N, C-alpha and C positions, 0 to 999 in steps of 0.2 A: 546183531540180534535186534529183535523188536520187542519194545516194552509198552505195556498198556499205559495211557494218559493217567497220571494221578488223579484221584477224583477230587471234586471241588467241595468246599464247606467244611465244617469242623469235624474232627475225628471223635468218634464215641470215646467216652471215658473209660468204659470197660467193654471187652470183646465178646460178652456172653451171648448178645443176640445182634445180628447184623443183617436185617433185610430177609429177603425170600428169593427163592430160585426163580431163574429165568430160562424159559425153555431154549435149547440150543439153536433152534430154527428161528427164533424170535430175537435173539440178542447176538449182535455181531462184536468183536472185540474192538475196544477203543485203543488204538495203537498209535505209537509214536512213528514219525517218518522213518523209512527203511534207512539205516546206516551201516557201515562195517563195523565189526566189533572193535577193530583197532581205534577207528575214529571215536566211537562211543566211549571207549576207555579213556582216550586223551582227553575228551570233553567233560567227563563226569566222574572219573575214578577218584574215589576218596583218597586212595594212597598217593596218587600224583599230585592232588591238591594240597595234601596235609604232610606227605612224607611218612605217615603212619598207616599201617594196615587196619581195617575196620575191626573194632573190637567185637569178639565173639563171646557172648555172656548168656549161657543156658541153652536149652534145648526145646524145640517146639515140636510136639508129637501131634499129627492131625490124622483122625479117622474120617475118611469122606464116603458118603453113601451116594452111589450113582448107578444108573443103568447102563453107562458105557462099560465096555470091557476091558479097555486099556487107557483110563484116563491119566492125564498128567497135570502136574501144577506148575504154572509159569509165575515165577515170583522174583522179588528182590529183597535182600535184608535191610531193615530199616537202619538209616545211617549211611546207606550206599546208594548210588544211582544205577548200579549195574543189574540188568535183568537176566535170567538164564536165557539160553538159547532156546527158540521154539523147537519142540512143543513144551519143553521144561522137563522137570524132574518126573519119571514115571512112578505112580503109586504101585505099591506091591499089593496084592490080595491077602487079606488077613487070614489066619488059619480057620477062623470060624466066623460065619455069619456073612452079611453082604457088603461089608465095609472095606474099603481100601485103606492103605496106611502109608504115610510118609514122615520121616524125621529130617528137620532142618535144623542146623546149628545158628543161633543168633537171638538177639534180644527181642525181635519182632519182625514180622513180613507183612508185605503188601503183596497180594496175588489174586490170580484168577485160575479156574480150572478149565480144562478143555478134554476133547474126545480122544487126543493122542494123535490126530492127523496134521494140524488142528483145522477142523471145519466147523465144529460146534463148541460154544463157550458157555460157561456157568459164571455169571457175574451177579454181584449184588444189585438191590434195587437201583432204578434209575440208570442202568447200564455203568454202574460204577464197580470199582475193584473192592475186594474183600481186604480187611486189615485185622492182624493179630498183634497187640502191641506189648506183649510179655511172654516170657517162656511158660511152658506148661502143657497139659493135655487138653485137646480140643476135639469136637465133633463137628463136622459140617454135614447137615442133612436138610434137604428141602429149603435151601437158601439161609438157613440159621446156623450160626456159629455159637456153639455153647462150650464153655470150659468144663472139663470133667474134674470135680473136686472131690476131695475127701470129705466126709461128714463133718460138719463143724463141731468144734469142743467147747465146753462151757468155760466162762472166764474163771480166773483163779484169784482167790484172796480178795473177796469183797468185803469192804470195811466202810464204817461210818466215820468220816473224818471230822465232821462237825455236826453238833446237835444243838438245836434251839428248842424254843417252845412251839414254834410253828414250822420249822425247816429241819431236814435231814440232809446233809451232803454226803453222797455215796461216792466211793472211788473203787476201782478194781483193776487187776492185771490181766493182759491178754491170755488167751488159752495156751496152756503148755503145748508145744510141739505143733502149733498151727502156723503156716505161713501168713505173715501179716498182709500180704497182697491179696489173700483170699477172704479177708475179713472185710464185710460190708457194713456192719455197724452192730449195735446192741440193743436189747430190749429189756426194760425194767419192770418187775411185778411187785405190786404192794399188796400184801395179804391175798396173794393169788390173783389179783387182777392187774392186766397190763396197764401201766400209767405212763410209759414213755418208750419211744421207739426212735434211736437217733443214729448218728454216723460214728465213725472210730473213736470219737472222744470218750475217754473212760471215766468220766466224772459227770454226775448229775445232781442237782438240787431239787428235791422234793419240797414244795411249798404248800402252805394254806393248811397245815396240820392242825390237830388238836393238841393241846398241851397235856403233859402227864399221861400219855397213852403209849401203849406198845405196839409197833409196827413191825411186820415180817417182810423182809425185802430178799428177791431173787433176781438174778441177772442171767440172760442167755446171750448167745453169740448168733448173729445172722451173717452168713457167707455172702459173697457178691452176688449170687443167684436167689438170694431171699430165703435160703433153707435155714432153718432154725436149730440150734443145739439143744440139748437137755439143759435145764436150769441148774445154776450152781447150787450149792448148800445155802439154806436160808440163813440171814443175818437178822436178827432181833435187836431192834432199837427202841428205847423208851425216850419219848420227847420230855424237854425240861417243864417245870411248872409253868403255867401260863403268866404271861405278863400283860402290861396294858395294851388295850387295843389301840389301833391307830386312829386319827381323825376321820371322821364321816366325810364322804366324797359327795361332790356335786351339789352342795347346798346352793339353792337359788330362790329368789322370790317368784312364785308361780303366778300369783294373782294378786291384785290390789283393789280396794274399794275405799270410799270415805271411811268406812267403819271397821275395816279389817285388813291385815296382811296376811297372805298364805305362804308358807314355806314348804319345800320340797328337798329331800336329800336321799343319799344311798348309803348302804353300810360302808364301813371302813375297808380298804383294800387288805389291810393286815388286821386280823381279828385278835391277834395277840395269843393265840393257843386256845381259846375257848370262844364259846358263842357271844355275841352281843345281844342282850335281850331288852335293853332300854337305852334311852337317849336323854340327856339333858339339854335344854334350850336356854341359852344365855342372851341377854338383851342389855343393850347400853345406849346412851345417847351418843349422837355423832360427835367426833373429836374428844370424848371422854378417854380417860385412862383406862386400859383393859381391866385393871383391878376393880372398877366401879361397876363391872358388868353384873347383873342379877340373874340367878336362875329362876325363870318364870314359869317353867314347865317341865315334867318327865313325861316322855312318851314310851309306852311299852312297844318293844320292836318285834315281838314275838307272838305268834298265834298260841295262847295257852292251851287250847284244846288239842290242836293237831301237832304242836310242838315245832312248827315251821317257822324259821325266821323270816320277816317281810323284806322283800326286795326293794321296794319304794315306800318311803316313809313321808309323812305331811303332818303339818300342824297349823292352825289358824289362830293368829293373835287378834283377839276382839276387844283387848284392853287399850285401844288406840283411839285418838280423835282425829278427825279430817285434817290433814296438812302436816300431821306429826311424822317425824322421820326416826328410825331406830336402826341400830347395827345388831346384826344377830350372828350368833355362832352356836354350833352344836358339838357335844362331847358324848362319846360312846361309853356304855357302862356294861360290864359283863353280867352282873346280877344286882338289881336294885334292892334295897332294904326298906324297912317300913317307914324310915324317916323320910324317903323321897316321894312317898305316896301323897297325893293331893285331893284325895276323896275317899270315901269309904269303898266305893267300887274298885277304885285303882288299888287300895290296900289289899283287897281281895285277891286281885290279879297278881300283885307281888307274891302274897303269900303262896299262891298256887305255883308261881314260877319257881320259888325257892324249894317247894315240896318236889317237883319233878325235876330239879336241876341235876346234871349229869356230874360225875366224878371231876372232869376238867374244870367245871364252874365252881364247884365247891372247893377245889384245892387253890382257887385264885387267893393270893394275899390280899388284905384288906388295902394296902398302900397301891396295889396293881388293879384295883377294880374299875377306875375310870380313867379313860384316856385323855389325850390333849384336845383341845378344841380346834375345829377346822378353821379354814380361813373365812373371814366375815363376809357377810353380804349385807347390802343396805336395802331397806323398805321404806316406802313413804305411802301414807294412807290417802290415797287418791284414786280417781277413776282410772281404770286399766287402759293403757295405750291401745287404740284400736288399729291394727296394722292394715295396711293397703293390700287389696286383693285384685287380681286381673279381672277388669271389666266392671268393678264397682262404680258407683255414680257419685262419688266424693270428688270435690273440686281440688284435686291434687295439685301441688307445686313442689317441683324436685330442685333443690339446690345442690350443685357439686361444690362441697366445703373445702376445696383445696385447688392450688394451681401446681405448675411444675417446680416452683421453687418454696412452696410452703415447708417442706421438710428442714429448711435451713433457718427458720425463725427462732431466735435466740430465747424467746420466752416459752417454747414449746408449742407445737401447733394445736394439740388438743386444748390447752389453756386458752389459746386465742379464739378458738370456735366457741368454747364453753361461755366465755364472756359475751359473745354475741347471741346467745340463744333467746334472751328477752326480745330483742329486736327482730329475730327471725320469726318468733311466735306472733308478734304484733303484726308483722308483714303477711301472716296467713300461710307461711311455707310450712308443709307438714311432712316433707321427706328430705333427708340430708345424706347425700352421698358422701361417706367418709373415704379416706385414702386406704390402700391395702394394710390391714392392722398387724401382720405377722413380721417377725424378725426377717431381715432381708440383707442380701449382699450389696445391693445398690441402695442410695440414699432414699429413692422416691418410692420403694416398696413393691416394684414390679419384678424383682428377681427374688423371690422368697426362698427362704431357707428352712427355719424350724416354724412349723405352723403353730404350734402352741405356745410360742414365746411372743408375747405382745408388746415387747419392748422394742420400739423402732425409732427412726430419726423424727417422727411426728410426736413422741412422747412416751411415757411409761404405760404399763398394763393398768397400774391405779389410775392414771390421768384418763385413759380411754374409757374405763369403766365409769368414772365419775362424769365424764361427758356425756356418756350414754344415759346414765341415770337422770341427768339434767334434762336431756332430750325427752326421755319418757316423761317427765314431769311437765314439760311444755307442750306434750301432745304431738311431738315431732318424731317420726319413724327413722331411725338409723338404718342406712343402707349400707351393706358390707360389700367391699370390692373383693370377689373371689378370683384369686389368681392361681390355678391349678393346672393349666396347661403344661407348665413347665415349672422346674425347682432346682435349686442349686444345693449341692451337697455341703456337709459340714466338715467332712475329713476326708483325706486320701485313703484309698484302700491299699492292700498288700502289694499292689503293683504300682503304687505311686499315682494312680488316677484318682480324680476327684468324683467318686461314685458312693461314697458312704454318707447317707442321709440320717439325720437324727430328728426325733420328735415331730412326726412318727419315724421309725427306724426302717430304711429301705437299703438296698445294695444296687448293684448294675442291673439286677432283673427288672427294676423298675423303669429303666431308660429304654427307650425305643431302639430297636435294632438299626434303623437307618438314621439315627441321630447324627448330625454332622461331626460331633466329636469322635465318632467311631469306638466309643465305650459302652454302647448299649448292649444289653443282653435280653432285652425283652422281645415283643412282637413289633410288626411294622406299624408305623404311626397311622393314626386314622385320620389325620389332618395335615396341615401345612407345617413343616419343620422351621424352626428359628436357629439362629446361630449363636446367640447370646446367653443360652442356658440350656441344660439337659431336657429333651422333650419326653414328657412322662408316658408310659405306656397305660393307657386307661382300658386296655382290654384285660389287664391283670386284675384278678378277684381282689387281691390285697389293696391294690391302689383304689379300686372302687370303694371297698368297705372304709379305707382311711378317709377318702374324700367325702363320704357321706357323714362319718363321724365327725370330721372338721366342721363341716357346715352345720351340722346339727349343734355342735358345741358353741359355734359363734351365735346362732340364733337362740338357743335356750339358755346357756350359761352367761355369755358376754351381754346379750340384750339386743342384737341386731334384729330388725323386723322386715327387711327386704334385701334382695341381692342384687349385685351386678356382676355378669359373668365376663371376665377379661378375656380377650383373643379366643373367641369361640371357633375361629377358623382352625385352630391347631388341633383339636380332637373332635371325634364323632359327636354329632348332634343328639344321638340316641343316649349317649352317656350323660349329656347335660339334662335331658329330660329325666332320666333316672334320679340325678342328684337333686333336681329341684323337687321332685315328687317325694324323695326321701325325707326332706325336711319339712313337709306339710304344704307344699306348693304355694310358698309365699309369692308375693308380687317379685317378678325377675325380669330384668333387662340385660340383653345381650350386646357386647360390642362386636358387630360385625360391620366392618368398615367396607361399604360397597354402595355405589350411587344408582345401582339398578334395583327398581322396585321389585321386579320379578325375582330376582336373586334372593332379596331379603324375604319375600313370601315364601320361597321354596325352604328357606331355613326355618321359618316359623313353622311351616308344615312338618318339617323333620322332627322339630321338638313337640309336635303334636299340641302346638299352641300354648305351652306353659311358659314362654318367654316373649317379651316384647322385644324391640329392637331399637336402637338409636336411628333416628329417620335421616339418614344421610341424603337421600334424594331430595327432600324438604330443604335441608341445609344448603345444598347446591342451588337449587331453583330459587329460594328466597334471597340468598346473597346475590345472585345474578340480577333478580327482579329490582331490589333495592338500589343497587349500583346504577342500573340502566334506566330506572324509573319506568320500566315497561313490565306491567304486572299480569301479562295475558298468560304466561306460564303457570299462574296460579289457579287456573280453572281449566280442569281436564275433563271436558264434556258435563260440567255442572258439579263435579266433584274437585275436592282439593287435591294437590299432587302428592306423590310419595305414598308411603304406608298410611299416612294420615288420612288420604282420601279413600283407601281400599279396606283397611282394617285398623281404625283409630284406636281400638282397645290396645293394640300392640305397638303404638307408635309413642316414643318418646322424643319430642322435638327439641332442639337446641339452636343457639346462635354461636356458641363456642365451647370448647373443652381444653383440658390440659395439653391434649395433643395438636388440636387445630390451631391453637393460639401461638404455637411457636414453630410449626413445620410449613415450609414453603411448598410442600407438595399440593396443598389446598389453595395455593396463591395468597398466602399471608393472612393476617387477621382479618375479621369479618368487616370492620369498618370503623369509622369515626364514632364518637358519642351520639350524634343525631342518628346515623344509620343503625347502630346497635339498639337504640331505644325504639326506633321504629320496627325493627325485627321483633323484639320482645313484645311489643304492642299486639303484633299479629299473634304470635304463638300463645300469648297469655289469654287471648280472648277466644281462642278456637279450640277445636276437639284435640284428642291426644292428651298426653302428659307433658307439659312444657318444664324444661330444665334450665335453670339460670346458672351461668359459670360464675365462680367466686370472684374472679378479676373483674368482671363486668359489674358484679354487686358492690364490691369493696374498693375498687382502685380508680373508678372512672369519675370520682368526685361526688359531691352532695346533690347535685342536680339530677344526676343519672339515677342515684339510689332513691331519690324522692319520687320519680317517674316509675320506678320498678316497684316500689311499694304500693303506689296508687294502682298500678295495674293488677298486682297480686290481690289487692282488697276488692277490686271489681270482680274479678274471677270467683272469689269466696263468696261475695255478696249476691251474685247473680246464680251462682250454683253451676258454673260452666265445668262439664266433666268430659271424660274421655270420648263419649258418644254423643256429645251434644250436637243437635242438628244445625248444619250451616247452609244458609242461603245466599249464594253469591250474586250480589246485585250489580256489580261492574267488575271487569277484569281486562284492562287495556293499557295503552300507554298513557302514563301520568294518572291512573286512578285504579285502586282497588277498593271495593266496598261490599260488605256482607252484614247479613244479620245471623246472629248466633243465639239459639235458644239454650237457657239453663234451667235449673230446677226451680229458681224463684223469680225468673224475670227473662229478659231478653237484651242483648247487647247489639247495638249498631256500631260498626267499626269502618273507619275509611283511613287510607293512606295514599300518599302520592301528591304531585304538584297541583292536580286539577281540584276545583271546588266539588264537594257533595255534601248533602244533608239528608237525614232520614225524615225531616219535616218536623211538624209540631208534637208536642206531648212527650218529648225525650229530655233528658237531663244529661248534660256534658259531666263526665266523672273522671275523665283522664285525657290529657292532651300533650303534645309535644310537636317537635319539628316535623311537619308533613303527615301528622296523623292525629286522630280524634276518636274517643270512645264515647258514646251516648249510651244510656240504659233506660229500661222501664222495668218497674218492679224492683226485686231485690230485697234483701233484709239487713 
């Protein structure tokens, strides 16, 4: 007997629709090589392999609509490998209509139909075989298999198993007399409107309800074809009397100035069973006991005229002096009373609120009227930090504020960096690249797990926020290291695989199908795969939404002001563009490790210019020039090398980073102290945005730090920025020299063993081994 080749890929979970019809002339059967029945039986028979005959469980009844006069079905019962002899079992003509009929004993079948010769075949899409994986009545028409089901019945015994002031937990029994295999799910109605449509789980919790209110619930059954049953008898439930509202959400300092501090927040996630119509603002001194906090304002959170609660709430504290710092908290109030009013106009609003209050609000006990205070935030009366923007003409200097082993510092790395902020400010550094902030499987932060957990090997959530607050006060923009190409699960799933992600919650659907682990259930990766963590499917809408929300939270709530995108080779550049734009298009630099400038330009174009790149072509060229004392490679037809020479707005230049400092693939560290200082002298006096590596700044001794500080101050004084004009005066063996225009003056720069001078009228501002910096002008 000949058997069709089993189809590849995963089998559908339900057999109700399986493809479309193929014309017999177009589709030939996919068959196994010709063998004798005896040979096939010896090789594949279930009874010979196990000593047990295949179990027969149920009956499959198939109505087949075909233009053939004597069609046959060629099949095998699932659980066996033996196919029928060709052409197979003959269909019988139904008594009425055009259908042919066949009955087959078994728990499921794999099959194809033919014209009885067989010379014509009817197969599923892609020249595959049809499958039916459970007993029952089925119809095959025009390439589609549909199960013939009885009309679904309504669920039985719907009850409220638990009732709160804002929640109702419903439970119900399956329909009487309905096959469990035919049930696809259930639909819940509240007061006649559909509020939930789910799977076979027979419980559901309705949340966000009003307290002391009656609700009517009905439930219907959906069969596996999506047909809905009549609704069950209604169950009427009355919620409990309202309780305290939860703490307000997302409190943050939205703006500061020397004479005020502005706060914004959102309503509580749990309203406590009644509306929240007002908020109390609490203020305390830093490090003071919470009991000393004073209620300094009551904010009405509802439009009295329309009765609509406000989604975003704000308040400006003007009772501050320049430099003062305060700790703020907010509490939610169901219904304010006259004692909370702080002006005649507010007293009138309070009276109007009480007059129009609902029964839920009026039923709130006095002790349940005000909820707990939210998590605190700190505000300082000072000029607002100006965040960097792509292409602005500020003399930016970026410092990578960690190295490969910073996570092991016994004092906590965030505390170490915080102690250095005054020195960084003095050096005119205005951007600080911090390590990945989220909880992580590895120590260094590049295998993130729970995104919204900011406790890591570098320090606690509190320590990070304190550092960022300190940076804001010093006028330094914190740069977030965004690692979202890959992510590590928090728990194993039901199959023992690490695919259950928490905070935000995902399952294996978030992992790319071609992930090396083999555990992915998503789409194909849009970039390079990695071996050390699950590759995330950024084509998934939920992943996209969560990625944007996470980045927005880091910017708006935590206080980062620019971003670094880790391993952008791993997912599509178009997603990166979306994410950067979704958070307001802050300054963004991408880690695209490649030495070909055209490859980097292609990437920049793919993101439509919203990202800069680390300028690896300059890194390789400069390293070779300094080691060889031959600087001819720094002049590319009158332009500088790399992205620095063709798109300096999007060039971040560097001497070393946490990867190059320890990876032999780049030939080892950049060089000795003299070579490193010479390289920084070039970068800090030229276009692009220069980046200083923490180990070069802090671990090479006092003389190196002294030279770096002087070079940074020269850049700031002259106003050299990313698009400063560079006029190369010499680029040859033993000498590189150039003039660089800033906003406030001009730099003359020289490096190499040969002598060079810009002439009279210039002032030496910085110098070191085989380099010198002169200036004219400045401030």
